[in-house]
C-alpha positions in Angstrom: -0.4 0.2 -0.1 0.9 3.3 -0.8 1.5 5.6 1.8 -0.1 8.5 0.3 -4.1 8.3 0.2 -7.4 10.9 0.4 -7.6 11.9 4.2 -9.7 10.6 5.6 -13.0 13.0 7.6 -14.3 12.6 11.2 -17.7 10.7 11.1 -16.1 8.4 8.3 -18.4 4.5 8.1 -16.6 1.7 8.9 -17.4 -1.9 9.5 -15.8 -4.2 11.3 -17.4 -7.7 11.7 -16.5 -8.4 15.7 -18.3 -5.0 16.0 -20.1 -3.9 14.0 -20.8 -0.8 11.9 -19.1 2.6 13.7 -17.6 5.4 12.0 -14.6 7.5 12.8 -14.5 10.1 16.1 -11.3 12.1 14.4 -9.4 12.1 10.7 -7.1 10.6 9.6 -4.2 11.9 8.1 -1.6 10.1 8.0 -1.5 5.8 7.3 1.0 5.6 10.4 -1.5 7.2 13.7 -3.4 5.8 15.5 -7.4 7.0 15.5 -10.5 7.1 17.5 -13.2 4.6 15.8 -16.1 4.5 17.6 -18.6 1.1 17.8 -22.0 0.3 19.4 -20.7 3.6 21.7 -17.5 2.5 22.7 -15.1 4.4 22.0 -11.3 2.1 20.0 -7.9 3.8 20.1 -6.9 1.7 16.5 -4.2 2.1 13.7 -4.7 4.1 10.9 -3.6 0.8 8.1 -6.6 -0.7 10.6 -8.6 1.5 9.1 -7.5 1.9 5.9 -6.7 -1.5 4.7 -9.5 -3.9 6.7 -12.7 -1.0 7.6 -13.3 1.2 5.0 -13.0 -1.8 2.7 -15.8 -3.9 4.7 -17.9 -0.6 4.4 -17.7 0.1 1.2 -18.3 -3.9 0.2 -21.1 -3.3 3.4 -23.1 -1.1 0.7 -22.2 -2.4 -2.5 -24.6 -5.5 -1.6 
């Protein structure tokens, strides 16, 4: 994966198989940072790489099905 990507805005919807649908509480401006994601009222701090490589594609797949 390239270190270049579009800035991910706060409140971007994501999906995790274990936690369900959630959203970013803060934006992502760098692939190497951590950001907060809310799942079912619980705040989680996750690496941006996980959000970009796993959670965003999972949400896009759900939206397309």
